[in-house]
Every structure is written in C-alpha cells, then in structure tokens.
N, C-alpha and C positions, 0 to 999 in steps of 0.2 A: 500605363505607367501604376495606377490608385489598384488597378481587380490581382498587379502584380504581387504590389506591396500585403495588398489582403490573404493571399497564396504564402508568401508566406511567417504569415502569420499565427494563420493554421496548418503548417508547416509548424513553425519553433511548433505549437500548443501541442500538436504531436509525442514529438519528437519529449520534451516537454514530461506529458502523462507516460514515457515510456522508460524515458530515464526513472523516474519518485518509483515504477508499477516495479522494478527491475531494484532501485533500496531498499525498497519495498520489502520483498522474498530476500536477502539478501537479514535484513531483521528480524527476519525470521529464526535465526541460531544463534542469537545473543543471547534467550532471554529476559529478561528485564527493557530489552530494547525494543521486544516485540512493540509496544507503545509508538513507539514510535514508527514503529514500520505502518499502524493501525493511521495513522495522522496524513501519513507520507502518503499511503496506498487511494487514501480516502480525495486525497485532492488528487492524485493521480486520477481516480477511478472521474469529477468530476470534471476535470481538463481533455478528458477521453471523452467523456458522453459530448462535450456542449462541440469537439470535436466534426466528432461521429455526426452530430444533427443538419453543424451547417455543408464543412464539406469533407463527405465522407473519405477514411484513408486506412492503410492498412498498417501504420502504427501504432493507430491511433487505436488498431482496434488491439491490434496486440498490446499496448497501455492498459487498453481496461478489461483485458483479459488476467494480464502482470500485478493487476493494483487488484483481482476481483480472488482472485487466490492467494495474494498479496495480506488482502486481508481481512480472510477464513482465516486463515492460518498461525498471521498475528494474533487474533483473539484468540482463536487455540492456545497457543502456545504460553501467552499471555493467563491465561486461566486454570490452567495446567500448572506454573508459577507459581501463582497466588493457594493454590491452593494447596503444593509443596511444601509453602514453609508454612502457609497453615498447619498440619500436619505435623514440620517437624516441631513445631514450637506444642502443639498438641501430645508429641512425643516424650519433650521434656520435661511438659508440667505433669501429667501423668508418673514420670520418676522420681519424685519430686514423694 
C-alpha cells in the first residue's frame, strides 16, 4: 500500500511538472507575464528533476524539457520587452 502511495506521489509531481512547463510556454506570448513564466518554469524544472532522480517517468521528462524551453524563451522575451520599453523611453526623450 505504501509503495502505491509513493508511486502516486511521483506521478502527481510529474503531472505538476508537465502542467507548469505548459503554463510557462503559454506565458511566452504575453509580454511582461514572461516574468511569471520564468518563476513557473523554475518550479516545474525543480519538480521534474526531482521525479527523474527518484522514479524516471516520461511525463517528468516532458515537463523538464518544456520547463527548460519556457525558461529560455521567457527570459529572452522579458529582456526584449524591457529593451523595447527602454528604447521607446529614450526615443521620447530625444524628441524633446
């Protein structure tokens, strides 16, 4: 019975990692919400790596891959949004 609960716990963590990776990927498309995507992706990455070490599972692997892709893309989008806002502010200042 205890072994079944342990397996169920790993399965639930793998699903959570996958869902958090998907949420991170969705956050890529919403500009400044990329910050939320970075946080969610880090949490999904940690959960997925923990499950991979304890009991390797396909969903955990997919969650890790999605989280890594989302983390990189969200960081890139966030930097691009900040750079764009900075350039717009600079262009407004230059027109004075």
